[in-house]
N, C-alpha and C positions, 0 to 999 in steps of 0.2 A: 120244607127242613122233615117234617113230619114223617115226609115219604122215605125221605132215605135214612132216617133215622127209622121207619116200618120195613123196609126193603130188607134194607142189611141188621135187623135185629139188634141195635146198634143199643148198648146198655148207659143211655143219654139221655137226657131231659132235649126236649124242644131250645129251651134258654143257653144251657149248657152249649147244645153245638151250636146257636147262632153267635153267642161268648167268643168262642174257639174260634169260631167261620171272621167274627170282631178281628182278635188276635193276630191271626195269620195278615189280613187286610191290612192293617195297620204297620205290620215290620213291611211288606211287601212295599207300601209305599212310603216309609222310612230309608227303602234301599233305593228309592226312586223307580217311576216308571217310565220307560223310554215312548217318544211317541212314534207314532206308525211313518213311515218313511216318508220323505215328501210335503209333511204337515206345516213344519217351518214355511219353508217355500214358498207353498198353495197359501198360505196365511198373510203372507209378505204380500205375494200376487194381488191378494184380493184388495186389501188393506191401500194399496197405493193405486190399484182403478179403482178406487173408493165403491168398492161392494160393502152393504149392510151383512153381517155375520153374525147368527145366532151360533148359542150352545142350546142345544136339545138333547137332555140329559137322562137317561131313571136312575141315577146314581141321586146321591142327600151333597146337597150344596157344598159341605163341609168338604167331603171328600174329590171331588170333582177338582175344588179349589185350589185345593193344596197341591194335585197333578197337574193342572193349568197354570199356577203359580214356580214350582219345584221346574218347569221348563220354560219359564218368560213366553207364556202366550198368554196367559191371562186378558191384558189390556189389549186384545184383537178384540174382542168380542164387544160386540153391540147389547146383544140382549143375552139372557141365560134365560132357562126353562129346568129346573131339575124335575125328578120324581115323584116327589112328596104335593107340587104343588099342582098338581092333575087328578085327575078322576078316576079318568081309564089310561091304563099301563098301555102300551101296543102287544099288539099290532093296532090297538085301537086309535086315528089318527089325533087326539088331545094333545100332546105335547106338540105336534109340528104348528098346529092352526093356534095354539097359544102364543107360541114363537112369532106365528106371524104378524100375531095383533099385536104384541109386543112391538116388533119392528115397521106395524103399520105397513105391512105388504103384503101383498095379494100371491096368493098360490100359482097361479100362470106366469107368475116373472121371479119364482123360486125356484132353487135349486137343495134337494136335501142329498147331502154323503152319509151311508149305511156300510155296516159289515155282517148286518143279519137279517136272517128272513123277516122277522118281526117288523126289524127297522123297514124294509123295503116295502110289508106290506102297510105299513102307518102310513111312510108317505106317499103311499099307492091310494091309499084310502082318505088322506088330503086333499088329491088329487095337483101332486105335487111333483115332478119329474125328480127322480131317482138316481145318483150315480153307486153303485154296490163299489167300495175297495173290501174285499174279503179279508178277513182277519184268520180266523184258527178253520174255517171252512169256506168252500163256495159253495154261494147258494143251489140249492135242487132244480133242475127246469123247469116248475112252475112258478120259482121265483124268480130266476136269472129273465126271464121274459118279461117279466113287470117293471126290469130295471130301464132306465134309457141306457145305461153301458156298464160293464162290467171292466173295472181298471186293476194291475196292479200296486200301482201307488199312489196316493194325494198329490204326489208332483205330476201325475200323466193329466187330473184334471185341469189344468194350468191352460195346456192343449185343446181341450174341448171348450175352455171359456171364447181363446181365443178366435 
């Protein structure tokens, strides 16, 4: 936030900027956050085939839980790890290693689904296979080559698992 304020010479304090962003975020969440295409189908497939599912997000718990509950998918997850729980954020592998511990799972038996370069790097650093489902932009080649697959939507992950 400080960097943005300085770059654009904004007449606000860091706290005012954070408060402004918080208001906008709460308004957007109240209006509803859409799931990525294929999310519900994938979660249903995973549960019906006895996969363990962990949520590993840099978000705060309250924000993530509200979005998950809005979309009726909160109960699909067997474990949850939130940003404030970990010491080092992505691209550090901490969030994924913590999730593995909570599931009592091994990295070689796991799969991470991510939409960002930092997420791909964090999963790779945890030595977990990663499928990238891009959101706003496709990862640059040096990150794309680290991914096991790059798929257009979450529903396509089912095909890979079969």
